[in-house]
A tleap script that builds the chain and sets N, CA, C and O, in Angstrom:
source leaprc.protein.ff14SB
mol = sequence {
  NMET SER GLU SER VAL ARG VAL VAL ALA CYS
  PRO THR CYS LYS THR GLU VAL ARG TRP GLU
  PRO LEU SER ARG TYR ARG PRO PHE CYS SER
  GLU ARG CYS ARG LEU ILE ASP LEU GLY GLN
  TRP ALA SER GLU SER TYR ARG VAL PRO ALA
  GLU GLU ASP HIE PRO PRO GLY GLU MET PRO
  PRO THR CHIE
}
set mol.1.N position { 83.879 7.902 -116.817 }
set mol.1.CA position { 84.831 6.886 -116.428 }
set mol.1.C position { 86.048 7.582 -115.838 }
set mol.1.O position { 86.615 8.485 -116.454 }
set mol.2.N position { 86.447 7.163 -114.650 }
set mol.2.CA position { 87.599 7.787 -114.017 }
set mol.2.C position { 88.862 6.998 -114.356 }
set mol.2.O position { 88.853 5.770 -114.450 }
set mol.3.N position { 89.948 7.751 -114.536 }
set mol.3.CA position { 91.227 7.123 -114.823 }
set mol.3.C position { 91.910 6.781 -113.509 }
set mol.3.O position { 91.863 7.558 -112.556 }
set mol.4.N position { 92.540 5.625 -113.461 }
set mol.4.CA position { 93.289 5.290 -112.257 }
set mol.4.C position { 94.690 5.885 -112.387 }
set mol.4.O position { 95.294 5.858 -113.459 }
set mol.5.N position { 95.181 6.411 -111.301 }
set mol.5.CA position { 96.501 7.030 -111.280 }
set mol.5.C position { 97.471 6.020 -110.687 }
set mol.5.O position { 97.214 5.436 -109.635 }
set mol.6.N position { 98.572 5.826 -111.366 }
set mol.6.CA position { 99.584 4.892 -110.895 }
set mol.6.C position { 100.252 5.459 -109.647 }
set mol.6.O position { 100.531 6.655 -109.570 }
set mol.7.N position { 100.502 4.598 -108.682 }
set mol.7.CA position { 101.179 4.987 -107.447 }
set mol.7.C position { 102.477 4.202 -107.374 }
set mol.7.O position { 102.485 2.980 -107.518 }
set mol.8.N position { 103.585 4.924 -107.148 }
set mol.8.CA position { 104.902 4.296 -107.052 }
set mol.8.C position { 105.523 4.638 -105.697 }
set mol.8.O position { 105.090 5.573 -105.025 }
set mol.9.N position { 106.530 3.880 -105.311 }
set mol.9.CA position { 107.244 4.158 -104.067 }
set mol.9.C position { 108.404 5.104 -104.351 }
set mol.9.O position { 109.138 4.923 -105.322 }
set mol.10.N position { 108.564 6.101 -103.511 }
set mol.10.CA position { 109.705 7.023 -103.617 }
set mol.10.C position { 110.977 6.192 -103.480 }
set mol.10.O position { 111.097 5.420 -102.529 }
set mol.11.N position { 111.931 6.329 -104.404 }
set mol.11.CA position { 113.159 5.539 -104.330 }
set mol.11.C position { 113.981 5.785 -103.062 }
set mol.11.O position { 114.768 4.926 -102.662 }
set mol.12.N position { 113.810 6.925 -102.440 }
set mol.12.CA position { 114.607 7.259 -101.263 }
set mol.12.C position { 113.953 6.812 -99.964 }
set mol.12.O position { 114.581 6.121 -99.162 }
set mol.13.N position { 112.690 7.201 -99.744 }
set mol.13.CA position { 112.051 6.928 -98.451 }
set mol.13.C position { 110.895 5.932 -98.521 }
set mol.13.O position { 110.336 5.556 -97.491 }
set mol.14.N position { 110.541 5.511 -99.716 }
set mol.14.CA position { 109.488 4.510 -99.955 }
set mol.14.C position { 108.069 5.018 -99.704 }
set mol.14.O position { 107.139 4.215 -99.647 }
set mol.15.N position { 107.880 6.321 -99.553 }
set mol.15.CA position { 106.547 6.907 -99.433 }
set mol.15.C position { 105.824 6.745 -100.770 }
set mol.15.O position { 106.450 6.821 -101.827 }
set mol.16.N position { 104.523 6.525 -100.728 }
set mol.16.CA position { 103.761 6.392 -101.963 }
set mol.16.C position { 103.646 7.742 -102.674 }
set mol.16.O position { 103.371 8.766 -102.049 }
set mol.17.N position { 103.861 7.724 -103.989 }
set mol.17.CA position { 103.813 8.935 -104.808 }
set mol.17.C position { 102.883 8.677 -105.983 }
set mol.17.O position { 103.008 7.663 -106.670 }
set mol.18.N position { 101.965 9.579 -106.210 }
set mol.18.CA position { 101.073 9.469 -107.369 }
set mol.18.C position { 101.853 9.875 -108.615 }
set mol.18.O position { 102.483 10.932 -108.631 }
set mol.19.N position { 101.818 9.050 -109.654 }
set mol.19.CA position { 102.552 9.312 -110.905 }
set mol.19.C position { 101.637 10.098 -111.830 }
set mol.19.O position { 100.914 9.530 -112.649 }
set mol.20.N position { 101.683 11.418 -111.684 }
set mol.20.CA position { 100.856 12.310 -112.481 }
set mol.20.C position { 101.564 13.656 -112.608 }
set mol.20.O position { 102.473 13.950 -111.831 }
set mol.21.N position { 101.160 14.473 -113.575 }
set mol.21.CA position { 101.828 15.764 -113.784 }
set mol.21.C position { 101.851 16.659 -112.541 }
set mol.21.O position { 102.767 17.467 -112.388 }
set mol.22.N position { 100.879 16.530 -111.667 }
set mol.22.CA position { 100.859 17.356 -110.463 }
set mol.22.C position { 101.913 16.946 -109.445 }
set mol.22.O position { 102.226 17.717 -108.537 }
set mol.23.N position { 102.463 15.749 -109.581 }
set mol.23.CA position { 103.510 15.280 -108.673 }
set mol.23.C position { 104.840 15.845 -109.164 }
set mol.23.O position { 105.524 15.244 -109.993 }
set mol.24.N position { 105.177 16.979 -108.647 }
set mol.24.CA position { 106.303 17.778 -109.149 }
set mol.24.C position { 107.646 17.055 -109.134 }
set mol.24.O position { 108.453 17.248 -110.043 }
set mol.25.N position { 107.902 16.233 -108.127 }
set mol.25.CA position { 109.219 15.616 -107.980 }
set mol.25.C position { 109.236 14.132 -108.338 }
set mol.25.O position { 110.192 13.426 -108.016 }
set mol.26.N position { 108.184 13.659 -109.003 }
set mol.26.CA position { 108.109 12.224 -109.289 }
set mol.26.C position { 109.357 11.715 -109.979 }
set mol.26.O position { 109.858 12.421 -110.854 }
set mol.27.N position { 109.890 10.581 -109.672 }
set mol.27.CA position { 109.320 9.547 -108.813 }
set mol.27.C position { 109.572 9.773 -107.329 }
set mol.27.O position { 109.226 8.922 -106.511 }
set mol.28.N position { 110.171 10.906 -106.969 }
set mol.28.CA position { 110.433 11.199 -105.562 }
set mol.28.C position { 109.227 11.899 -104.947 }
set mol.28.O position { 108.416 12.501 -105.649 }
set mol.29.N position { 109.123 11.808 -103.609 }
set mol.29.CA position { 107.986 12.436 -102.934 }
set mol.29.C position { 108.237 13.914 -102.663 }
set mol.29.O position { 107.294 14.678 -102.462 }
set mol.30.N position { 109.506 14.318 -102.656 }
set mol.30.CA position { 109.825 15.709 -102.316 }
set mol.30.C position { 111.173 16.099 -102.903 }
set mol.30.O position { 111.929 15.256 -103.388 }
set mol.31.N position { 111.454 17.390 -102.848 }
set mol.31.CA position { 112.755 17.870 -103.316 }
set mol.31.C position { 113.867 17.300 -102.445 }
set mol.31.O position { 114.952 16.999 -102.942 }
set mol.32.N position { 113.608 17.150 -101.158 }
set mol.32.CA position { 114.606 16.598 -100.249 }
set mol.32.C position { 115.038 15.201 -100.699 }
set mol.32.O position { 116.234 14.921 -100.784 }
set mol.33.N position { 114.082 14.330 -100.986 }
set mol.33.CA position { 114.415 12.972 -101.431 }
set mol.33.C position { 115.129 13.000 -102.777 }
set mol.33.O position { 116.030 12.195 -103.014 }
set mol.34.N position { 114.742 13.910 -103.653 }
set mol.34.CA position { 115.403 14.036 -104.959 }
set mol.34.C position { 116.857 14.440 -104.775 }
set mol.34.O position { 117.738 13.903 -105.446 }
set mol.35.N position { 117.118 15.384 -103.872 }
set mol.35.CA position { 118.492 15.850 -103.627 }
set mol.35.C position { 119.341 14.790 -102.925 }
set mol.35.O position { 120.542 14.695 -103.178 }
set mol.36.N position { 118.736 14.004 -102.058 }
set mol.36.CA position { 119.465 12.905 -101.419 }
set mol.36.C position { 119.941 11.926 -102.489 }
set mol.36.O position { 121.089 11.481 -102.460 }
set mol.37.N position { 119.064 11.591 -103.429 }
set mol.37.CA position { 119.424 10.672 -104.506 }
set mol.37.C position { 120.522 11.270 -105.388 }
set mol.37.O position { 121.473 10.577 -105.748 }
set mol.38.N position { 120.395 12.534 -105.732 }
set mol.38.CA position { 121.420 13.203 -106.543 }
set mol.38.C position { 122.765 13.185 -105.828 }
set mol.38.O position { 123.801 12.969 -106.458 }
set mol.39.N position { 122.756 13.409 -104.526 }
set mol.39.CA position { 123.984 13.378 -103.741 }
set mol.39.C position { 124.635 12.003 -103.748 }
set mol.39.O position { 125.862 11.902 -103.748 }
set mol.40.N position { 123.829 10.941 -103.753 }
set mol.40.CA position { 124.368 9.584 -103.818 }
set mol.40.C position { 125.113 9.365 -105.129 }
set mol.40.O position { 126.181 8.753 -105.144 }
set mol.41.N position { 124.548 9.865 -106.233 }
set mol.41.CA position { 125.233 9.751 -107.528 }
set mol.41.C position { 126.492 10.603 -107.544 }
set mol.41.O position { 127.532 10.161 -108.032 }
set mol.42.N position { 126.410 11.822 -107.015 }
set mol.42.CA position { 127.559 12.738 -107.034 }
set mol.42.C position { 128.722 12.208 -106.197 }
set mol.42.O position { 129.882 12.430 -106.543 }
set mol.43.N position { 128.427 11.517 -105.110 }
set mol.43.CA position { 129.490 10.974 -104.260 }
set mol.43.C position { 129.946 9.589 -104.723 }
set mol.43.O position { 130.777 8.945 -104.083 }
set mol.44.N position { 129.389 9.153 -105.836 }
set mol.44.CA position { 129.695 7.849 -106.437 }
set mol.44.C position { 129.302 6.674 -105.556 }
set mol.44.O position { 129.889 5.596 -105.650 }
set mol.45.N position { 128.296 6.886 -104.690 }
set mol.45.CA position { 127.747 5.771 -103.918 }
set mol.45.C position { 126.963 4.841 -104.836 }
set mol.45.O position { 126.915 3.632 -104.613 }
set mol.46.N position { 126.357 5.407 -105.857 }
set mol.46.CA position { 125.676 4.627 -106.885 }
set mol.46.C position { 126.617 4.564 -108.080 }
set mol.46.O position { 127.246 5.558 -108.442 }
set mol.47.N position { 126.705 3.397 -108.681 }
set mol.47.CA position { 127.563 3.250 -109.858 }
set mol.47.C position { 126.885 2.347 -110.863 }
set mol.47.O position { 126.158 1.425 -110.494 }
set mol.48.N position { 127.122 2.610 -112.118 }
set mol.48.CA position { 126.634 1.761 -113.189 }
set mol.48.C position { 127.801 0.866 -113.591 }
set mol.48.O position { 128.845 1.367 -114.009 }
set mol.49.N position { 127.639 -0.466 -113.469 }
set mol.49.CA position { 128.756 -1.346 -113.809 }
set mol.49.C position { 129.094 -1.279 -115.294 }
set mol.49.O position { 128.215 -1.137 -116.144 }
set mol.50.N position { 130.369 -1.383 -115.580 }
set mol.50.CA position { 130.830 -1.364 -116.970 }
set mol.50.C position { 132.031 -2.282 -117.098 }
set mol.50.O position { 132.794 -2.464 -116.149 }
set mol.51.N position { 132.189 -2.846 -118.261 }
set mol.51.CA position { 133.345 -3.686 -118.537 }
set mol.51.C position { 134.115 -3.063 -119.697 }
set mol.51.O position { 133.527 -2.590 -120.668 }
set mol.52.N position { 135.423 -3.072 -119.579 }
set mol.52.CA position { 136.237 -2.541 -120.660 }
set mol.52.C position { 136.473 -3.641 -121.679 }
set mol.52.O position { 136.668 -4.801 -121.317 }
set mol.53.N position { 136.454 -3.279 -122.944 }
set mol.53.CA position { 136.682 -4.237 -124.014 }
set mol.53.C position { 138.159 -4.553 -124.182 }
set mol.53.O position { 138.512 -5.577 -124.766 }
set mol.54.N position { 139.018 -3.688 -123.678 }
set mol.54.CA position { 140.459 -3.880 -123.823 }
set mol.54.C position { 141.133 -3.432 -122.526 }
set mol.54.O position { 140.589 -2.587 -121.815 }
set mol.55.N position { 142.301 -3.978 -122.208 }
set mol.55.CA position { 143.000 -3.584 -120.979 }
set mol.55.C position { 143.356 -2.097 -120.996 }
set mol.55.O position { 143.593 -1.531 -122.063 }
set mol.56.N position { 143.396 -1.465 -119.830 }
set mol.56.CA position { 143.777 -0.053 -119.759 }
set mol.56.C position { 145.168 0.174 -120.367 }
set mol.56.O position { 146.071 -0.636 -120.158 }
set mol.57.N position { 145.340 1.230 -121.092 }
set mol.57.CA position { 146.618 1.567 -121.681 }
set mol.57.C position { 146.817 1.019 -123.075 }
set mol.57.O position { 147.722 1.458 -123.785 }
set mol.58.N position { 146.001 0.076 -123.483 }
set mol.58.CA position { 146.114 -0.461 -124.835 }
set mol.58.C position { 145.111 0.218 -125.750 }
set mol.58.O position { 144.022 0.610 -125.329 }
set mol.59.N position { 145.488 0.343 -126.971 }
set mol.59.CA position { 144.585 0.943 -127.959 }
set mol.59.C position { 143.549 -0.095 -128.370 }
set mol.59.O position { 143.876 -1.275 -128.495 }
set mol.60.N position { 142.316 0.323 -128.580 }
set mol.60.CA position { 141.316 -0.626 -129.037 }
set mol.60.C position { 141.635 -1.085 -130.473 }
set mol.60.O position { 142.203 -0.325 -131.256 }
set mol.61.N position { 141.272 -2.312 -130.806 }
set mol.61.CA position { 141.562 -2.792 -132.156 }
set mol.61.C position { 140.798 -1.977 -133.204 }
set mol.61.O position { 139.656 -1.574 -132.982 }
set mol.62.N position { 141.436 -1.747 -134.331 }
set mol.62.CA position { 140.778 -1.040 -135.432 }
set mol.62.C position { 140.283 -2.050 -136.442 }
set mol.62.O position { 140.916 -3.079 -136.675 }
set mol.63.N position { 139.166 -1.749 -137.026 }
set mol.63.CA position { 138.568 -2.694 -138.006 }
set mol.63.C position { 138.537 -2.097 -139.371 }
set mol.63.O position { 138.074 -2.737 -140.314 }
savepdb mol mol.pdb
quit
């Protein structure tokens, strides 16, 4: 019985990538695409939204 290998799209260029140990840069298709993505995070083009529980400059409440 053969195992099916999952195929995903590279987040950078959308090329199909086999999700297996031999795919060195998964989920990216290449080191180039991996570095492009890293550069986006480093330049703050990608951001994770966050909300502050208290206004800036105020101490958080103690319980």
